[in-house]
N, C-alpha and C positions, 0 to 999 in steps of 0.2 A: 504575436503576443496575445495571450488570452485574457479577456476581461472579466476577472472575477475579483471578489473581495478576499482580502488576505486578513488572517486571525492575529490579533495583536497578543503579545506575551503577556501571561498573569502578573509577572513581575514588573510590568511597564505601565500598569493601570494608574498608580499615582501620578506619575508624569504625564499621562493622557488626561487626567483629570485636570491637572493645573493648566494644561493647554485648551481644554474645554473651557475653563473658567475665563482664560486669556481671551480667546474669541468671542465669548459672550461679552466682555468689557469692550471689545473692539467693535462691537455691534455687527458682528458676524454670526448670528445664531444657527446659520444653516450649518457651518462648519463645526460649532459646538454639538449640534445634534448629531451630526455624523460620527464624532468621536465618542459621543455616549453610547451610540448604538454598537460602536465597535467594542467598548468597554462592557456592555450589557450582553453582548454575543458571548464573551469569555465568563461573565458572572452576571446571570439576569437578576440577581436580587441585591445588585451592588446600590447601597442606599443613597451614596453621593452622587453616583451616576445618574440614579432614578430623578433626583431632585435637579440636577443641572439639565437634564434632557426635558424636564417639565418646564423648567424657566426657558430653556431655549425655544421650544416650540411655543410657548405663550409669547415669547418676544417676537414671533413673526405674525401675530395676529393682524398687523398694519396691512399684511397682503390679503386681500379678499379670499384668494384661491386656497390660503392657508387654514380658513375656517374648518376645513374638513378633518383636521388633524384633531379635534376636540376628543374623538373617541380613542385615539392613541394616547392622549394626555389622560384622560379617565382611567384607562388601563394602567398607565404608569402608576397614577396615584393610589390605585388598588393595591399596588405591589409594595407601598411603602409599609415599613413595620409597625410604626406608632400611630395610635387614634389621633394624636395631636397633629402630626403631620398630614394625615389623610383629611382631616378637617380644615388645616390651614392651608394646603395646596389645592384643596377643592374651592375654597373661600378665593384663593388668588386667582384660579381658573375663571370663575364667575366675574370677578373683579375686571380682569382684562378683558372679558368679552363685553362688559357692560362699558368699558373705556374705548372699546373699538366702535361699539354701536353709537356713543356719542358723536364720533367722527362721521357717521353715515346719516344724511339728511332724513331719510325716510325711516330710521330705525330708532332713532332717539327715544321714541315712546317705550322700546323695549328694554333700554338701559336701565331703567329703575327697578325693573323686576330682577335683573341679574345682579345689581347693587344689593337688593334685599336679600337674596340667597347669599351672596358673599357674607353679608353681616351676619346672618344666621350661623353660618359656618365658622366665621371668626368668632363668634360668641361661643360657640362648642369649643373651639380650640383653646379659647382664653380659660375656660373653665380646666382644663388639663395641661396648661403650659408648663414648660420646664421653668425651674426657679430662675428668676431674673430676666425671664425673655418676655419681653413686650412685644413682639412683633405683630401678633393679632390684635393688640390694642391700635398700634400705629396704622395697620392697615384698615381698621375700622374706622378711626378718626379721619383717615384719607377718603373713604368712602362717603362719610358723612358730609365732609367739606364739599366733595364734587356733587353730591346730590343737592346740597344747599346752593353752591355756586352756579350750578347750570339749572337750578329751579325744576329738577326732575320731579314727576309726580305719576302715582300709578296710572295705568292705562285704563282708559274708560272701555267698558265693554261695548260692543255694539248695540246691545239693547238700550243701554244707556243714551247713546247717541240718537238712536230712533226716538225715543221718548222725547228728549230735547227738540228733535225735528218737529215733531207732531205738536208740540206746545206752542 
C-alpha cells in the first residue's frame, strides 16, 4: 500500500466543508484543518475553506508546539478576497495569540500588545463591515473586557525598569 494523499472531487467540496465545520464543533481542529487542506488542494482560493482553515489552526493555539503555524495562518488570511475579512481574521489571530499568552505565566506581559493589535484590526474591519454584521464589535468588546478583567497593561521597557531600579 502506497502512503500518499488522495485528491477529493470538486463536487464533494460542500460536503467536505460541512464535515470540517462539524469537526471544529467537536473540538477536533486537526481533522478540520486536514479537510480544509484537501479542499484548498482542489480550489486554492475557496473562501469558506480558507476561513475554516484559519479558525481550525487558531483553535490549536492551546498546544504550544502549534504556535509555529502563525505563518500559515497569515498566508491564508492574505488569500481572503475582502479587506473586511483580512482585517477581521488578522484581529482574530492576534486576539487568540493574546488569549494563549494569558495562560502562560511568563508571557502575560506580551498579551496586552496582541490585544491592542487585535483591537486596531477590529476597528478597521468595523469601518468596512457588511450591513448588520457586528462581529468585529463583539470581538472588540470581548478584548476590552479581558484586558480589564486580567488587569493587563503595556509592557514596561527595560530602560524604564532600569530607571526604577536606580531610583
